[in-house]
N, C-alpha and C positions, 0 to 999 in steps of 0.2 A: 559269605565271602568277606574277607578282611578288606578294610578301606584305608587307603593312604592318600592324604591330601598334601599337595605342594602349594603352599601359600607364599606368594612373592610380590614384590613391587620392583618395577624397572622403569627408569626414565630414558637412559641412554641406550638401553638394549643389552648391556652386559649381563645384568642379573637375569633377564629373560633368556638369554643364551644358556646360562647356567641352569635355569629352571627346566628348560627343554631337555638338557642333557640328563638331569635328575629323572625326569619323566621317562626318557628313553630307557634308562637303566631299570627303573621300577617296572616298566611294562614288559620286561623280559620274564618277570614272574607272573605267569598266567593265573595263579590262584589268588592274586590280589588285584583289586580294582583301584586304579590310580587316577587321581584327578588333579589337574593344574588349574589354579584359581588365583586371581589377583587379590591383593590384600583389601582393596576397596570392595570387591565383590564377595569376599568371605565373610561369614557371620557365625553366630553361636551354633547354628545347625551344622555348619561345616565342621566345627570342633566335635560336636556331639556325635556326629556320624563317622568320625575318623578314629581308627585304631592307632594311627601314628600320623604326625604332621612333620613335613620338612619345610622349614621357613627359610626364605631367601630375601635378602635385602642388599641394596647398595649401602655403602658407607657414606653418610651425609654429615659433614661437619663433625666427624669422629663419632657418629651415632647411627642408629638404624634409620631407615627412611620414615618420614612422617606418615606415610600410608600404613606401614606395618605398625607403628605406634598407635595410629587411629584404630586399627583392628583390635589391638590389645585393649585400648580404652573402651571400645564398644562391647567387648565380650567378657572382660575380667570379672565383674561382680556376679553376673549370671553363671559363669563357668564355675566360680567358687561355690555359690549357693547350691548348684546342681551337681557338684563334684564331677565335673567334666575335666578329665585329665589324660588326654592321649599322650603317648610318648612322643619325643621330638628329636630332630636334628636340624642343623643350621648350615647355610652357605652364604657367603658375603662377597660382593664385588667391591673391592676397596681401592680408593684413590691413594690412600696412605697405607697403613699396615693392617687395618681392619680389627685390631684387638679391642678397641673401645666399643665398636658396634657389637662384637661378640659378647663382651662383658656385660653391657647394658641389656642386651636381649636376654641373656641368661638370667640376669637379676629379675626381670619381669617374669620369665617363665618359672623361676623358683617360686614366685608368688602364686602361680597357678598350681604348684606342686607337681609339675610334669617331670618325667624322667628323661634325661638326655641319653640318646642311644649311640652316638658316635661323635668323634671329634669334628669340629666345624671345618668346612672347606673354605679357604680364603683365596680369592683370585686378586692379584695386585696389578693395578694399572689397566691391563687389557686381558681379556679372557683368552688363554692359550689352549691348544689342543690337549695339553696335559691337564689343565684345569677342567676342561670338558670331560675328559676321561675320569678324573677324580669324582666329578659330579655324577657321572653315569654309574660308577662303582658305588657311590653313596646311595643312590636310588635303588639299585639292585640289592644292596646289602640290607637296607631297611625292609624292602619288600620281601626278600627271602626270609628274614627273621620273622616277619608277620606270617608268612605262609607256613613256616615250620612251628609256629606257636611259641617262639622264643620271646617275642615282645607281645 
């Protein structure tokens, strides 16, 4: 069975709300096993056991969260040496425009040599129903692609 991990960090709860919406969408695809895990709890095994990962982060000072950066710091070298490269997608809860958080996260993931599967979802200021729906669609789309063998 294909594995989808949703790795996220949330302090205010906005990114958590988005992560749960991504998970709800992913769980609509019964042929894929989906897991929600915080960035502090995720590790190299999380990457190694995932066919795809959807990363979620708040925008902190125009950057990804320290927790997500910590995850990348802890897994980067071993992921490269073991050629662990699941495909990925992103979502951001932004106080500003979220573009710097997306850009810098993409730069790190390019170093992992991971393939981006979808355009990032950015929620600005507060998470709306439309944002949650977009996250649900993102989760379902990635899970469906895994189930069909597209990714």
